[in-house]
C-alpha positions as CSV (number, residue, x, y, z in Angstrom):
1,M,3.8,20.6,-21.2
2,N,2.3,21.3,-17.8
3,F,2.5,18.1,-16.1
4,E,1.1,19.4,-12.8
5,E,-2.3,20.6,-15.0
6,L,-2.2,17.0,-16.7
7,T,-1.9,15.2,-13.6
8,G,-4.6,16.6,-12.1
9,Q,-6.9,15.7,-15.3
10,V,-5.6,12.0,-14.8
11,A,-6.4,12.0,-10.8
12,A,-9.9,12.8,-11.8
13,L,-10.3,10.4,-14.3
14,A,-8.8,7.6,-12.1
15,K,-11.5,8.7,-9.7
16,T,-14.4,8.4,-12.2
17,V,-13.0,5.1,-13.1
18,G,-13.0,4.0,-9.7
19,A,-16.4,5.0,-9.2
20,F,-17.2,2.4,-11.6
21,I,-15.5,-0.3,-10.4
22,R,-16.3,0.4,-7.0
23,H,-20.2,0.1,-8.3
24,E,-19.6,-2.9,-9.9
25,A,-17.6,-4.5,-6.8
26,L,-21.2,-4.5,-5.1
27,S,-22.7,-7.0,-7.0
28,F,-19.8,-8.7,-8.8
29,D,-20.1,-12.6,-9.7
30,A,-16.6,-14.2,-9.1
31,K,-17.5,-16.6,-11.6
32,K,-17.4,-14.2,-14.2
33,I,-13.6,-14.4,-14.4
34,E,-10.8,-15.5,-16.9
35,Y,-7.5,-16.9,-16.6
36,K,-4.6,-15.3,-18.6
37,G,-2.1,-17.7,-16.9
38,L,-1.5,-19.7,-13.6
39,N,-3.5,-17.7,-10.6
40,D,-3.4,-14.4,-13.0
41,M,-7.2,-13.5,-13.3
42,V,-9.1,-11.0,-15.0
43,S,-12.7,-9.8,-15.4
44,Y,-14.9,-7.8,-17.4
45,V,-14.8,-4.9,-14.7
46,D,-10.7,-4.9,-15.4
47,K,-11.5,-4.7,-19.6
48,T,-14.0,-2.2,-19.4
49,A,-12.4,0.0,-16.4
50,E,-9.0,0.0,-18.9
51,E,-11.2,1.2,-21.8
52,K,-12.8,4.3,-20.0
53,I,-9.2,5.1,-19.0
54,V,-7.5,4.8,-22.7
55,A,-10.7,6.6,-24.0
56,G,-10.2,9.5,-21.6
57,L,-6.1,9.4,-21.9
58,I,-6.5,10.0,-25.7
59,K,-8.7,13.2,-25.2
60,L,-5.9,14.4,-22.7
61,L,-2.9,13.2,-24.8
62,P,-3.9,12.2,-28.5
63,G,-0.6,11.2,-29.8
64,A,0.5,9.1,-26.8
65,G,0.9,5.6,-27.4
66,F,0.0,2.8,-24.5
67,I,1.0,0.1,-22.3
68,T,-2.1,-1.5,-20.8
69,E,-2.1,-4.9,-18.6
70,E,-5.5,-5.8,-20.7
71,Q,-4.2,-5.0,-24.1
72,T,-7.3,-3.2,-25.1
73,V,-5.5,-0.5,-27.0
74,N,-2.3,-1.3,-29.3
75,K,-0.4,2.1,-29.8
76,V,3.0,3.0,-30.3
77,S,4.7,6.7,-29.6
78,E,8.3,7.6,-29.5
79,E,7.4,10.5,-27.2
80,Y,4.9,9.4,-24.3
81,T,3.8,6.5,-23.4
82,W,0.7,6.1,-20.8
83,I,1.2,2.7,-18.5
84,V,-2.2,1.9,-17.1
85,D,-3.3,-1.0,-14.5
86,P,-6.9,-0.3,-14.6
87,L,-7.6,-2.6,-11.7
88,D,-4.5,-3.2,-9.6
89,G,-5.2,-6.2,-6.9
90,T,-7.5,-8.1,-9.2
91,T,-7.5,-11.0,-6.7
92,N,-8.7,-9.1,-3.8
93,F,-11.5,-7.6,-6.2
94,I,-12.6,-11.0,-7.1
95,H,-12.5,-12.4,-3.7
96,G,-14.2,-9.3,-2.2
97,L,-11.0,-7.8,-0.3
98,P,-11.4,-4.1,-0.1
99,S,-7.4,-3.3,-1.5
100,F,-7.7,-2.7,-5.1
101,C,-6.7,0.4,-7.0
102,V,-6.2,2.3,-10.1
103,S,-2.7,2.9,-11.7
104,I,-1.6,5.2,-14.1
105,A,1.8,6.8,-14.9
106,L,3.1,8.5,-18.0
107,Q,6.7,8.3,-19.3
108,Q,8.3,10.5,-21.9
109,R,10.5,8.2,-23.8
110,D,12.5,6.8,-20.9
111,E,11.5,8.8,-18.0
112,L,8.7,8.6,-15.8
113,V,7.0,12.3,-15.5
114,L,3.9,11.5,-13.9
115,G,1.7,9.2,-11.9
116,V,-1.6,8.7,-10.3
117,V,-2.9,5.6,-7.6
118,Y,-6.2,6.0,-6.6
119,E,-7.3,3.6,-3.8
120,I,-10.7,3.0,-4.6
121,N,-12.5,2.1,-1.4
122,R,-10.7,4.7,0.9
123,D,-11.1,7.3,-1.5
124,E,-7.3,8.0,-1.4
125,C,-6.0,9.3,-4.6
126,F,-2.0,9.6,-4.5
127,Y,-0.1,11.5,-7.2
128,A,3.0,13.3,-8.7
129,W,4.6,14.7,-11.3
130,K,8.1,15.1,-12.4
131,D,9.9,18.0,-9.9
132,G,6.6,18.6,-8.6
133,G,6.5,16.4,-5.4
134,A,4.0,13.7,-4.1
135,Y,0.9,14.4,-2.8
136,L,-2.3,12.5,-1.0
137,N,-5.8,14.1,-1.7
138,G,-4.1,17.3,-1.8
139,Q,-1.4,17.3,1.3
140,V,2.4,16.5,0.6
141,I,3.4,13.2,1.5
142,H,7.3,12.2,2.3
143,V,8.7,8.9,2.9
144,T,9.5,8.2,6.4
145,Q,12.9,9.2,7.9
146,N,13.4,6.0,10.1
147,K,17.5,5.2,10.0
148,E,16.4,1.8,12.1
149,F,15.8,-1.3,10.2
150,A,14.8,-3.2,13.6
151,Q,11.8,-0.6,13.7
152,S,10.6,-0.8,10.3
153,L,7.5,-2.0,8.9
154,L,8.1,-3.5,5.0
155,A,5.9,-4.9,2.5
156,T,6.0,-7.4,-0.3
157,G,4.2,-9.3,-3.0
158,F,4.2,-13.3,-2.7
159,P,5.3,-15.1,-5.8
160,F,2.0,-16.5,-7.5
161,Y,3.1,-18.1,-10.4
162,N,6.6,-17.9,-11.1
163,F,8.2,-20.3,-8.4
164,E,12.1,-20.6,-9.4
165,K,13.2,-18.1,-7.1
166,L,10.8,-19.2,-4.0
167,E,13.6,-20.6,-2.0
168,C,15.5,-17.1,-2.3
169,Y,12.2,-15.6,-1.3
170,I,11.7,-17.5,1.7
171,N,15.2,-17.0,3.0
172,V,14.8,-13.3,2.5
173,F,11.2,-13.2,4.1
174,R,12.7,-15.3,7.2
175,E,15.7,-12.8,7.6
176,L,13.4,-9.4,7.1
177,T,10.8,-11.5,9.8
178,Q,13.2,-11.3,12.5
179,V,14.9,-8.0,12.2
180,S,11.9,-5.7,11.2
181,H,8.5,-4.7,12.7
182,G,7.1,-7.1,10.1
183,L,6.0,-7.7,6.8
184,R,2.8,-7.0,5.2
185,R,1.3,-8.3,2.0
186,V,-1.6,-5.8,0.8
187,G,-1.9,-8.0,-2.8
188,S,-1.2,-4.4,-5.0
189,A,2.2,-3.6,-5.8
190,A,0.6,0.2,-6.8
191,M,-0.5,0.4,-3.1
192,D,2.2,-0.9,-1.8
193,L,4.7,2.0,-3.6
194,A,1.9,4.5,-2.8
195,Y,2.1,3.4,1.1
196,V,6.0,3.8,0.8
197,A,5.4,7.3,-0.5
198,C,3.2,8.4,2.2
199,G,5.3,7.2,5.0
200,R,3.2,4.0,5.9
201,F,5.6,1.5,5.1
202,D,9.5,2.0,5.5
203,G,10.1,-0.2,2.2
204,F,8.7,-2.7,-0.1
205,F,10.3,-5.0,-2.5
206,E,8.7,-7.9,-4.8
207,Y,9.9,-9.4,-8.1
208,N,8.2,-10.6,-11.3
209,L,6.2,-7.3,-11.6
210,N,5.2,-5.4,-14.8
211,S,5.7,-1.9,-15.7
212,Y,1.7,-1.4,-15.2
213,D,2.2,-2.8,-11.9
214,I,4.8,-0.4,-10.7
215,A,5.2,2.6,-13.0
216,A,2.9,5.2,-11.2
217,G,4.3,4.3,-7.8
218,V,7.9,4.6,-8.7
219,I,7.8,8.2,-9.3
220,L,5.3,8.4,-6.3
221,V,8.6,7.1,-4.2
222,R,11.2,9.1,-5.9
223,E,9.1,12.3,-5.5
224,A,8.3,11.5,-2.3
225,G,12.2,11.8,-1.4
226,G,12.4,7.9,-1.6
227,K,14.9,5.4,-3.5
228,V,13.7,2.9,-6.0
229,V,16.4,-0.1,-7.1
230,N,16.2,-3.4,-8.7
231,F,17.6,-6.3,-6.7
232,K,21.4,-5.3,-8.0
233,G,20.7,-1.7,-7.0
234,G,20.6,-0.7,-10.6
235,D,17.9,2.1,-12.0
236,E,16.5,-0.3,-14.7
237,L,12.9,-1.8,-13.3
238,F,10.8,-2.8,-16.2
239,D,13.4,-5.0,-17.7
240,S,14.4,-6.6,-14.6
241,R,11.0,-7.0,-13.5
242,E,12.2,-6.7,-9.5
243,L,11.7,-3.8,-7.0
244,I,13.3,-2.4,-4.1
245,A,11.7,1.0,-2.5
246,G,12.0,2.7,0.9
247,N,13.6,5.7,2.4
248,L,17.1,6.5,2.0
249,F,18.1,4.4,5.1
250,I,16.0,1.2,4.5
251,A,16.3,0.9,0.4
252,P,19.8,0.2,1.1
253,E,19.5,-2.3,3.8
254,L,17.0,-4.1,2.1
255,L,19.4,-4.1,-0.9
256,R,21.6,-5.8,1.3
257,V,19.7,-8.2,2.5
258,I,18.1,-9.3,-1.0
259,S,21.5,-9.1,-2.8
260,K,22.9,-12.0,0.1
261,H,20.2,-14.5,-0.9
262,F,19.1,-13.5,-5.0
263,G,22.7,-12.8,-5.7
264,K,23.6,-16.5,-5.3
């Protein structure tokens, strides 16, 4: 399979669906939301966007299965699986904040082979495919080469419904705030990872993540020369639901700090 060609087709689809989301944002009524759980919101925009993405992906790879956030499709495949978040940053979208994106990844058995993150309001399309490098709007991107933790800009996601590890998280936040240029919270894990891949952030960490939150971003970081591990330093990300990403110098430092607090 030509993953480069397929990635281009997925990127075009993400942009088309992104245009729909951008249009809906202009007149979106925040009263038209549903709650899937505590602070876990969804709108008709998420669901319609997912339906459009699924319909497009079925045409590109008819036999593939799907893992989607809104579960608008139920299809299993042993070989290829699309992992889709139609609107990562739903809370931002609902509140009128401009940071949200489309995230689409393809997994071949247990290996991620392509990923696309389309940041809608900045019209920035991040994409990567297996052994092909990572790109932003046609330009090659790389993680930073910063070796100094004290000069790093980091990103994270705040816990919003699983508070069992909140104390550990606050301790990590307290330490990192004092030894770095600071922490940012964009509100979209897919965008955080894309920003690590292109060098805007030196590192990122978060827990309580789903596969559709991170799949596309993970291959972006890896193809951009970065490292992605869980809080124990392992490669299993989806089952652990936790992630550390960064350049080859900062990621190990993040792991050291996080392991100290989450390993207790």
